[in-house]
Every structure is written in structure tokens, then in C-alpha cells.
C-alpha positions as CSV (number, residue, x, y, z in Angstrom):
1,M,0.0,0.0,0.0
2,I,1.1,3.5,-0.8
3,T,0.3,6.1,1.9
4,I,0.4,9.5,0.2
5,F,0.8,12.7,2.2
6,E,-0.9,15.5,0.4
7,G,-1.5,19.1,1.4
8,P,-0.6,22.6,0.5
9,R,2.9,24.1,0.8
10,N,4.1,24.9,4.3
11,S,1.5,22.6,6.0
12,G,4.1,20.3,7.4
13,K,3.6,17.4,5.1
14,T,7.2,16.4,4.8
15,F,7.7,16.5,8.6
16,L,4.6,14.4,9.2
17,A,5.4,12.0,6.5
18,N,8.9,11.5,7.9
19,H,7.5,11.0,11.4
20,F,4.9,8.5,10.1
21,S,7.6,6.7,8.2
22,T,9.6,6.3,11.4
23,L,6.6,5.3,13.5
24,N,5.7,2.5,11.0
25,K,9.2,1.6,9.9
26,L,8.2,2.2,6.3
27,P,10.4,3.7,3.6
28,I,9.6,7.2,2.3
29,F,9.9,8.5,-1.2
30,K,9.9,12.2,-2.3
31,F,10.4,12.7,-6.0
32,E,13.1,15.4,-6.6
33,F,10.8,17.4,-8.9
34,V,12.5,20.7,-8.5
35,D,15.9,19.2,-9.5
36,W,14.4,17.5,-12.6
37,F,12.4,20.7,-13.4
38,N,15.6,22.7,-13.5
39,C,17.8,20.1,-15.2
40,L,15.4,19.4,-18.0
41,K,14.7,23.2,-18.3
42,L,10.9,22.5,-18.0
43,E,8.5,25.5,-18.2
44,D,6.0,26.1,-15.4
45,K,3.0,26.6,-17.6
46,S,3.9,23.8,-20.1
47,K,1.6,20.8,-20.6
48,S,4.8,18.7,-21.0
49,T,5.7,19.6,-17.4
50,H,2.4,18.2,-16.3
51,L,2.9,15.0,-18.4
52,F,6.4,14.5,-17.0
53,A,5.0,14.6,-13.4
54,L,2.0,12.5,-14.2
55,G,4.1,9.8,-15.9
56,K,6.0,9.3,-12.6
57,E,2.7,9.1,-10.7
58,A,1.1,6.7,-13.1
59,M,4.1,4.4,-13.0
60,L,4.2,4.3,-9.2
61,M,0.5,3.6,-9.0
62,Q,0.6,0.9,-11.6
63,L,3.5,-0.8,-9.8
64,N,1.5,-0.6,-6.6
65,R,-1.7,-1.9,-8.3
66,D,0.2,-4.8,-9.8
67,G,1.8,-5.7,-6.4
68,L,5.3,-5.0,-7.6
69,V,6.2,-2.6,-4.7
70,Y,6.2,-2.9,-1.0
71,D,4.4,-0.6,1.3
72,F,5.9,2.9,1.4
73,I,5.1,6.5,2.2
74,L,4.9,9.1,-0.6
75,D,5.5,12.7,0.1
76,R,3.2,14.3,-2.4
77,G,1.5,12.3,-5.1
78,F,-1.0,12.3,-8.0
79,L,-3.3,14.9,-6.4
80,T,-0.4,17.4,-6.1
81,V,0.4,16.8,-9.8
82,F,-3.1,17.7,-10.8
83,T,-3.4,20.6,-8.3
84,W,-0.2,22.2,-9.6
85,A,-1.2,21.5,-13.2
86,I,-4.4,23.5,-12.7
87,I,-3.0,26.4,-10.6
88,S,0.1,26.8,-12.9
89,G,-2.1,26.8,-16.0
90,R,-0.6,23.6,-17.5
91,I,-4.0,22.1,-18.0
92,S,-7.6,23.1,-17.2
93,E,-9.6,21.8,-14.3
94,Q,-11.8,19.8,-16.8
95,E,-8.7,18.2,-18.3
96,A,-7.5,17.3,-14.8
97,K,-10.9,15.7,-14.0
98,S,-10.8,13.8,-17.2
99,Q,-7.3,12.4,-16.5
100,I,-8.3,11.6,-12.9
101,E,-11.2,9.5,-14.3
102,M,-8.7,7.7,-16.5
103,V,-6.5,7.0,-13.5
104,V,-9.5,5.7,-11.6
105,N,-10.8,3.6,-14.6
106,K,-7.3,1.9,-14.9
107,G,-7.6,0.8,-11.3
108,L,-4.6,2.9,-10.3
109,I,-6.3,4.2,-7.1
110,S,-6.5,0.7,-5.6
111,N,-4.3,-0.1,-2.6
112,L,-3.5,3.4,-1.6
113,R,-4.6,5.9,1.0
114,I,-4.3,9.6,1.3
115,V,-3.3,11.5,4.4
116,K,-4.6,15.0,3.7
117,V,-2.6,17.5,5.8
118,K,-4.2,20.8,6.7
119,G,-2.5,23.6,8.6
120,K,-0.2,26.5,8.3
121,N,3.3,26.6,9.7
122,P,3.2,29.3,12.4
123,N,6.9,30.2,11.6
124,E,6.3,33.2,9.4
125,Q,9.9,33.4,8.3
126,P,10.0,33.6,4.5
127,R,11.4,30.5,2.9
128,N,13.8,30.3,0.0
129,K,12.8,26.9,-1.1
130,D,12.1,27.1,-4.8
131,K,10.6,29.2,-7.5
132,W,7.1,28.6,-6.2
133,D,7.6,30.3,-2.8
134,F,5.2,33.1,-3.8
135,R,2.4,30.5,-3.4
136,D,3.1,29.9,0.3
137,S,0.6,32.5,1.4
138,S,-2.1,31.6,-1.1
139,D,-5.1,29.5,-0.4
140,E,-5.4,28.5,-4.1
141,E,-3.4,25.3,-3.7
142,S,-5.4,24.2,-0.7
143,Q,-8.8,24.9,-2.3
144,T,-7.9,23.2,-5.6
145,L,-6.6,20.2,-3.7
146,E,-9.8,20.0,-1.7
147,N,-11.9,20.1,-4.9
148,L,-9.8,17.3,-6.5
149,I,-10.1,15.1,-3.4
150,S,-13.9,15.6,-3.5
151,F,-13.9,14.7,-7.2
152,V,-11.7,11.5,-6.6
153,N,-14.1,10.5,-3.7
154,S,-17.1,10.9,-6.1
155,K,-15.4,8.6,-8.6
156,C,-13.9,6.2,-6.1
157,P,-15.9,6.3,-2.9
158,S,-13.8,3.4,-1.4
159,I,-10.6,5.4,-1.4
160,E,-9.4,6.1,2.2
161,V,-8.8,9.8,2.9
162,I,-7.5,10.6,6.4
163,E,-7.5,14.2,7.4
164,V,-4.9,15.5,9.8
165,E,-5.0,19.0,11.1
166,N,-1.4,19.9,11.7
167,N,-1.3,22.4,14.5
168,F,2.5,22.1,14.8
169,T,2.3,20.7,18.4
170,P,3.0,17.2,19.8
171,D,-0.8,16.6,19.6
172,T,-0.5,16.3,15.8
173,L,2.3,13.7,16.1
174,Q,0.0,11.7,18.6
175,K,-2.7,11.7,15.9
176,L,-0.4,10.0,13.5
177,K,0.0,7.1,15.9
178,E,-3.8,6.5,15.5
179,I,-3.6,6.0,11.7
């Protein structure tokens, strides 16, 4: 099973995914998208950037569906790919929904669960993480992700979506133990 940690930038996904990985003694994978984006000289608004990211997701989900990978944690997954495709203008929301239906129809949603992380890091220090830092203060990613999760639920009601409110206190870490 793949456990995918999804959520907006600066919500603490990576920290929680790493903690969950340690708790459950499961490996964690985070695709080095920014490095590939820069090395391949991809363009933010390009459909080819979306297809590059989607290809990785489709492969991981197919390997998982076909039983060729062990359980692991994924820091950001297919919902992030579609969310960023929409908010960056790579594809329309309708194209994203059509492609999500294709993913569902191919059975790629099976044997995975989503941990949806909500919250905002209280550390207001500006980050210098990547070229998308300007989106750290926007709610657009969060709202788009929420809409896509609802859409996935409507197409595949059996998918497990676990919501974790990250309040950046030890209480949040305790909640992960209950998953």
C-alpha cells in the first residue's frame, strides 16, 4: 500500500510523512521534482511539465496496483500533480478531472490511501525553497486540492482519505499514531 501525504505548501507534510515513516518503519519517497524541473529546463506553464510529473505518478500507482512494490510513504502524489497543473495553467480543471477519471478507470487508485494534511506553519519566516515560494501565502493550492479530493471521492468512494489537522504541536504527532 502507498500512503500518500498530500496538502498545501508549508503545511508540514514532509515533517509528518517522515514521522509517520519512522513510526511505522516504512520507507519514504519524495520525488526530486524541482531538480528535474531545473535540469530538464521545464517550463512552469507547459503541458509537458504536467505530463512529465503525471508519468511518474502513473508508474508508481501501476507498480502498486500490480503488487510489484512494498508498502511505502509518498511525500506528495498524484493529487499534487493535478493541483499544480491547474494552478500553474498547465491544464484546465476539466482536463484534470478527465485524466483523474482515466486513472480511476485503470484501477490505479487501488491499494493506496491519502493523508490530507491541513494547517499552516506558524513560523512566518520567508522561505527560500524554490521558484514557487510566492504561493506559500495563497489558499489557491489548498482549495484546488480540496476540490480534487472531493472529485476523486465521487469517482472512487472506497478510497481512504484521512484528514490530519497539523497544529504544529506534539498533539499532531500523537494523531499519526492512531492512523
